N, C-alpha and C positions, 0 to 999 in steps of 0.2 A: 516422464513428463506426459507422454501421450495418454497414459492411463488416468492422469489427474485432470486433464482439461474438461472432462465431462462430469467430474465429481461436483456435487452441489456446494461443498465448502470451498473448493477452489474457485468456482464461479462467483460465489459471494465475495470472497477475498478480492478478486479482480474487480468486481463491481464497486466495492468500497474504495479501493485504490484509485479507480478511474474517477469516481465522484469527487474524492478529495483532491486529486490532481487537477481536475477541471476547475474546482473552486479556489484552489491555492497553487497555481502553477509555479509560483516562485518558491514554494516550500517543498513540493513533492513532484519530482520527475520520475516516472517509472523507469526501472532499470533498463528495460528493452529500449526505451526512447533514448536514454542516456548513451547507451552503447551504439545504437544504430543510427540515430538522427542528430547527434550532437558532436561537438569537438571536445567533449569532456574526456580527459585521459581515462583509459580503461581502469587503472588502479583506483582512481577517484570514484568512478562509477561503481566499481565493485564494493568499495568501502561504504558508499552511500546505500547501495543495494542491501548490504548486510544489516545496516541500521534500520532500513525500511522493513526488512523481513522480521527483525526482532519486534518492531512496533506492531506489525500486522499479526504476529503470533499472539501478542497480548490482546489485541483487539478481538481476534477470533476466539479467544478464551473467555470473553465476556459472556456471562449467563444471559441467554435470550438474544444473542447478537442477530439472529435471523429476523427478529421482529423489530429491533431498534438500530439496525445498521446505518440508517440515514438520519439518526437523531443528533441533536445538539450535543448530547452527552458524549457520543462517540467522537464527534468532530473535535470537541474540546480536549478529549483525552489524547487524540493524535497530535493536536497542536502543542499540548503540554509536553508530550514525549519528544517532540521535535526541538523543543527549546533547550 
């Protein structure tokens, strides 16, 4: 983990997650927040975290994600995958 935190892809991933969470707090609670600052059972948080990880893997695989990470296209894709 320590080696990842400075990697540009890791930072972009966290930026996308934070932006989406800020915009849709009822749909996306970061895993760290679920575990540390909520009463959500750990097993539930872990399950949701795995789902979020799969979604973010797909988002990060989008061609040109570095240029369109904050686009409506990406936002709609995440919303669709959450449904």
